[in-house]
C-alpha positions, 0 to 999 in steps of 0.5 A: 500499500505505501508503494502504491501511494509513492507510485502516485503522480503529482498530479492526481495526488494534487488533485484529491489534495485541492477536492479534500481540502478544509478551510481553517473553518472546517468548511470544504473550499469554495468553487471559486478557490478551488478553481484557482488551486487548480489553475496553480496546479497545471502552472506546474507544467507537465514534467513535474506533474506526471513524476511520482511522488516518490520520484519527486521526494529526490530529484530537487534539481528538477524544481529548480530547473522549473523556477529558473525557466519559468522566472527568464519568461516573465511568469514570477507570480504564477511561478510562486502560487504553483511552488508555494502549492507544490510545497503545501501538497509535498507536506500533506505527503509528508504528514500522511507517511507517503514520502519521508522529505519534502522536495521543496525544502533544503533536506539538510536545513529545513529552509525552503529550497528556494529562498523568497519563492513563495513571495516574488511577484512580477508586479507589486499590487496596482495602486487604485485607479480613480476614474473622474466623474467626466470619464465616467460620463463618457464610458456611460454613454459609450455603453449605450451608444455602442451596447445597452442600457443595461451595462450602461446602468450597471456601471452607473450603480456599479460607481454609486453604490460601491458593490462588488461585482458579484453583489451587483450582478446577483441584485435583484428588483426585491433588493431596491428600496424607493422611498421616493427620493432615495433609493436603497440597495439591500445587499444579501446575496453575491454570485460567483462562477466555477468550472465545476459549478457554474453560478452559485449564489451564496447568501451573505458577500465576500466577507462571508457576512449575512444579512443586510448591508444597505447602501444609500443611492444618491437621489441624481442617480436613484432618478437614473435608476428608478427610470430603468427600474421602470422601462427595462426590469420585468415586474416580478420580484426575484428580476435581475436587475442585469441579466446576462444574454448566454446565461443568468448572471454576467460572468467577469470573463464577458468584460472584455467584450465591453468593459476593455472597450468602454474604458479605452474611450474614456481615457483610463485603459490601466483602470479595473473594474473594481476600481469603480468600487473605489471611486464611490467609496473615495467620493463617499469618504468625501462627505463631511461628518463621514467615519471610518464605521461607516465607510466600513459598513458601505463598502462591506469590509471587515478590516479598519485599514481597507476602509482608510485607504478611501479616506486617505484617497478622499483627503488626498483629493480635497488637499489638491481642490484646497490647493488648486482654489488657492491658485484660481481664486479671482482676485475680484473675491477677494477684494470683495471679502475686504470691503466694508471690513473695519481695521485699526491702524497705528497713525490713523486709528479705526477706518472702514474699507470702502474699496481695493486697487489690485496690482498684480500681487499687490492689494491697495485698500482705500480706507476711510478714517474718518477725522483723518480722511481716505488712506491708500494703505498698502495691504 
């Protein structure tokens, strides 16, 4: 039996490990997570996958060769993920007594065979890209003209409600509560797509929270959504707001059909669909009085550090606006602000500003000091 176990291929054993793996909560892996791990396993390539566990145990050279080849091709991130998975698989094989040594570790020191392999990345995580309101309008208009109102409204709702893609595509008529001015979107479910299960709808959201997260939509956007609901969404309470043409829900893979074209039209090609969520949460964070707790609730975040990203981004936008105002405030408005002001002068005493002359960057105020007459005073 032990010999038979050692004769099992890395590929076959790897798939068994993925299928039987439990999360830290003792639950099976989500379908999308399984797909991700299976993709990592395939990236190990045929030479490693076809080897038996017994063969790979004492053949660390093939792992080092794989690493050098993949890195030379610029495939750092996928290689890192694949080798991390391989190490976990071989650790389990050791724990089950199938092999005695993990080939992903130095047999003498116990350290990783290839230091840094688990953390190397092709690119650092990209900073959030904030679309402007003008660019958002271009995207919406382009999608209406070239595709249909459904995908355009999907962009509008995504941007101003900040719901995630899986939450957005599972929204139904019954999730929109209208008080006549503001529509509140009740986020209760989300949908994922996997190779095994297709569309999987689950209660709760990405963070695992169940219940309802109420997201209020600004009045102007609520009016657009209200019109869309009346004209383009079936009357049934469970009717999807944004149904796909060929499947029940929009899979993210279809974004290439229209989103990429729209963002190019608006001049923001590097922006991801998820950046629409960043836009909405940053705009929300700019509202006076909004707290980190408010941002966390609206975004469905569990970590305060995530919400702080939007507060920092909002603060940066506000600082830039203040600087622009410093450079562009009309001199006339500054002059008008001084008219009627009461001032005190060491020589002439109390007076009132009755006029301001602007010469370049200099301001000369005409001040009426009563018995002392009208004097021109440089400011």
